[in-house]
N, C-alpha and C positions, 0 to 999 in steps of 0.2 A: 572250751571257749575259743581256743585257737582254731580248731577245725571249723567252727561256725563262722569265723571271720573269712576263712578261705572260701566257704560256700557263698557267703554274701558277695565277696569280691568277684567270684566266678559268675554269679548270676548278673551282677552289674555289667560285666564285660559282655556277656551274651546279650543282654537287653540292649546295650549300646550298639552292638553289631546289627541286631534286628532293626532297631530304630534307624540306623544309618542306611540300611538297605531300603527301607520303606520311603524315607525322605529323599534319597538321592534320585535325581532324574537327569537323564542325558539331554543335551541341547544340540540342535542343528540350526544352521543359518543358511538361508538362500538369498540370492541377490539378483537384481536386474538393473541394467543400464541401457539407455536409449540416447542416441545422438542423431538429430535430424539436420540435414543440410538442404535448406530450401533452394539455394542457388543451383545445386547439382541434382536435386531431387533424389537424395540418397538417405538411407536410414541404416545406421549401424546399431546392432543390439548384441549384448553379451551379458553374462551373469552365471551364477551357479544355482542349480536346481535345489529346492528345499526337499530333501529326501527324508521321509519319516519311516523308519523300520516298523514302528508300532503306531497306534493311534496317538495323536498328540494335540497340543493346544498352543496357539500363538501367544508368546509372552512378551515380545518386544518388536517394535517397528521403528526403524531409523531412516531419516531423510525422505520421508514420503510426502513431500509438500503438496503435490498435485493429485495424489491418489494412485491407485494401482488395481490390477486384476490378479487373481490367483487362478491359474489354469492347470489342468492335469497335463502330463507329458504328451497326451494325445491331442491336446488343444481345447478340451472342454472347459468352459468357464465354470469355476466353483464359487467364486465370490468377487464382488466389485466394491471398492471403497473410494469415496471422494475424500473423506476424512480418514487418513491412514490409521489413526489411533483407534478407530472403531474395530479394527481387526484384532486387537489385543483381547484375548479370552476366547477367540473362535476355535472350535474343535475341528480337527482334520483327521480323516481316516489315514491309515498307513498308505504310503504311496510317494510318488515323485511329482513335485509341483513346480511350475514355472512362475516366476514373479515378473509381471509385465507392467512397468510403470507408465503413467500418463505423462505427456509433455504438454506444456501450455503453448499458446500461439506466439508468445514473446520469447520465452526461454526454451530453446529447442533441444535441451538435454536434461536428463534426469537420471538419478540413481536412487535405489531403495534397497534396504536390507530387512529381512523378516526372520526372526528367531522363534523357534518353537521348541518346547520340551515334550518329552515322551517318556 
């Protein structure tokens, strides 16, 4: 009887380890910021690329009021969103992506963060 309890406990621990491996997904976040100065005709951009080591899916978008583009590191447009929340659920192949926020004609600055899991 005692041996059987050890076997059941061992199987439970092994199953929990397998389940944790299957459920666990890593996340990465990319960001983009733009500030336009109409007086001096300048545009400052900065951010962090969204780098997916494996195929992934967008799980969260923050601060995307005016929309944004997703481009490859080479500048090829992958997707365009007027409503940033439409990006949630989008699948992306492994690679490095630039997050390019839109700015409106009145508010000349914008920031956005996009999180994906893989």
